[in-house]
C-alpha positions in Angstrom: 87.4 79.8 144.3 85.7 78.5 141.2 86.7 75.4 139.4 88.8 75.4 136.2 85.9 74.0 134.1 83.6 76.9 135.3 86.3 79.5 134.5 86.8 78.0 131.0 83.0 78.0 130.4 82.9 81.7 131.5 85.7 82.6 129.2 84.0 80.8 126.3 80.8 82.9 126.9 82.8 86.1 127.2 84.7 85.4 124.0 81.4 84.8 122.2 80.0 88.1 123.6 83.2 89.9 122.5 83.0 88.6 119.0 79.3 89.5 118.8 80.1 93.0 120.1 82.8 93.4 117.4 80.3 92.4 114.7 77.8 94.9 116.0 80.4 97.7 116.1 81.5 96.8 112.5 77.9 97.1 111.4 77.3 100.4 113.2 80.7 102.0 112.4 81.1 100.5 109.0 80.6 102.3 105.7 76.9 102.7 104.9 75.5 102.2 101.4 74.6 105.9 101.1 78.1 107.0 102.2 79.7 104.5 99.9 77.7 105.8 96.9 78.6 109.3 97.8 82.3 108.5 98.1 82.3 106.5 94.9 80.6 109.3 93.0 83.1 111.8 94.3 86.0 109.5 93.4 84.6 109.0 89.8 84.2 112.8 89.5 87.8 113.4 90.5 89.0 110.7 88.1 87.1 112.2 85.2 88.3 115.7 85.9 91.9 114.5 86.1 91.6 112.7 82.8 90.2 115.9 81.3 93.0 118.0 82.7 95.6 115.6 81.3 94.0 115.6 77.8 93.7 119.4 77.7 97.1 119.9 79.4 95.4 122.3 81.8 98.1 122.9 84.5 95.8 124.8 87.0 93.0 122.2 86.7 95.5 119.3 87.2 97.0 120.9 90.3 93.5 121.6 91.7 92.3 118.1 91.1 95.4 116.5 92.6 95.0 118.7 95.7 91.4 117.4 95.9 92.6 113.9 95.5 94.9 114.2 98.5 92.2 115.7 100.6 89.8 112.9 99.5 92.3 110.2 100.4 92.8 111.7 103.8 89.1 111.7 104.3 88.9 108.0 103.4 91.7 107.1 105.7 90.1 109.0 108.6 86.8 107.2 107.9 88.7 103.9 108.4 91.0 105.0 111.2 88.5 106.5 113.6 86.2 103.5 114.0 89.3 101.2 114.3 90.6 103.4 117.2 87.2 103.3 118.9 87.0 99.5 118.7 90.5 99.2 120.1 89.7 101.5 123.0 86.6 99.5 123.8 88.3 96.1 123.7 91.3 97.3 125.7 88.9 98.5 128.4 87.1 95.2 128.4 90.3 93.3 128.5 91.5 95.3 131.5 88.3 94.4 133.4 88.9 90.7 132.6 92.4 91.0 133.8 91.1 92.4 137.1 88.5 89.7 137.7 90.7 86.7 136.5 93.9 87.9 138.1 94.0 84.7 140.2 93.8 82.5 137.1 97.0 83.6 135.3 98.2 80.0 135.1 97.2 76.5 135.7 94.0 76.3 133.5 95.8 74.5 130.7 98.1 71.5 131.0 100.6 73.2 128.7 102.0 76.6 128.0 100.7 78.4 124.9 103.9 80.2 123.9 104.2 83.5 125.7 100.5 83.5 126.7 101.1 80.9 129.4 98.5 78.5 130.6 96.0 80.8 132.3 92.9 82.7 131.2 94.7 84.8 128.6 95.7 81.6 126.7 92.2 80.2 126.9 90.7 83.4 125.7 93.1 83.6 122.8 92.4 80.0 121.8 88.6 80.6 121.9 88.9 83.9 120.1 91.0 82.5 117.2 88.9 79.4 116.8 85.6 81.1 116.8 86.9 83.9 114.5 88.1 81.3 112.0 84.8 79.5 112.1 82.9 82.7 111.5 85.2 83.7 108.7 84.7 80.3 107.0 80.9 80.6 107.3 81.0 84.1 105.8 83.1 82.9 102.9 80.7 80.0 102.3 77.6 82.2 102.4 79.3 84.8 100.1 80.2 82.1 97.6 76.7 80.6 97.7 74.5 83.7 97.8 76.9 86.3 96.3 76.6 88.5 99.3 77.6 92.2 99.0 81.1 93.2 99.7 82.4 94.3 103.1 83.3 97.8 104.2 87.0 97.1 103.7 86.4 96.0 100.1 84.3 99.1 99.5 87.1 101.4 100.7 89.5 99.4 98.5 87.3 99.9 95.5 87.0 103.7 96.1 90.8 104.0 96.5 91.4 102.1 93.3 89.3 104.6 91.4 91.5 107.5 92.4 94.8 105.4 92.3 97.4 106.0 89.6 96.6 102.8 87.8 93.2 104.2 86.9 94.5 107.4 85.5 94.5 108.1 81.8 97.2 106.5 79.6 99.0 105.1 82.6 100.3 108.5 83.6 101.6 108.1 87.2 100.4 110.3 90.0 102.8 113.1 90.9 102.8 116.0 93.3 101.3 119.2 91.8 104.7 120.9 91.4 106.1 118.0 89.5 103.1 117.7 87.2 103.2 121.4 86.4 106.9 121.2 85.6 106.4 118.2 83.3 103.6 119.9 81.5 105.6 123.1 81.0 108.4 121.0 79.6 106.0 119.3 77.2 104.6 122.6 76.1 108.1 124.0 75.5 109.0 121.0 73.4 105.8 121.3 71.4 106.4 125.0 70.8 110.0 124.5 69.8 109.0 121.7 67.4 106.4 124.0 65.9 109.0 126.8 65.5 111.3 124.3 63.8 108.6 123.3 61.4 107.7 126.9 60.6 111.4 127.7 59.9 111.7 124.6 57.7 108.6 125.6 55.7 109.9 129.1 55.3 113.2 127.8 54.0 111.5 125.7 51.4 109.4 128.7 50.3 112.6 130.7 49.9 114.2 128.0 47.8 111.1 127.7 45.5 111.1 131.5 45.0 114.8 131.4 44.0 
């Protein structure tokens, strides 16, 4: 049976390897520059067409663009969700292997209990993981502040979603389902036509009075 110090050292090395694996997976599965430019161009195109449909009052075009917006949003969500699921499956598998090898060290490695994690290898792995992750996060923030490093994949997805979000639409018009938008446009058109009819009747009455 190995000593506690050797087990702790092994867990430290395993934690470092797991963090490095996560960084590699983020780079491989993250949003590439070419894909980001493609998604951004498509989002800008949808935004521009939606503005045009709102200006022209084109019901069919607005319904079509809103359907495309929903499909595009689903595509973006899948682009984020699938890599996340893959990473979770990989880490769950690795964690299961660690549970098998270190089953005899479920307690006693620490002189205190770390909440529900206990005092065994799980608690030590958790401490190393949190500590190293915070250190890496701080280093990344510092490098980004000094060098102006490019945004992460998460920020890129957020930028794309903001382009097609309601706040970016023309005149603050909120996003609505196609049926609701069509109904509202029809009401507006009826109001405009009724006001035009009222103006024409009023002008006709003035003409009749002048003739009399």
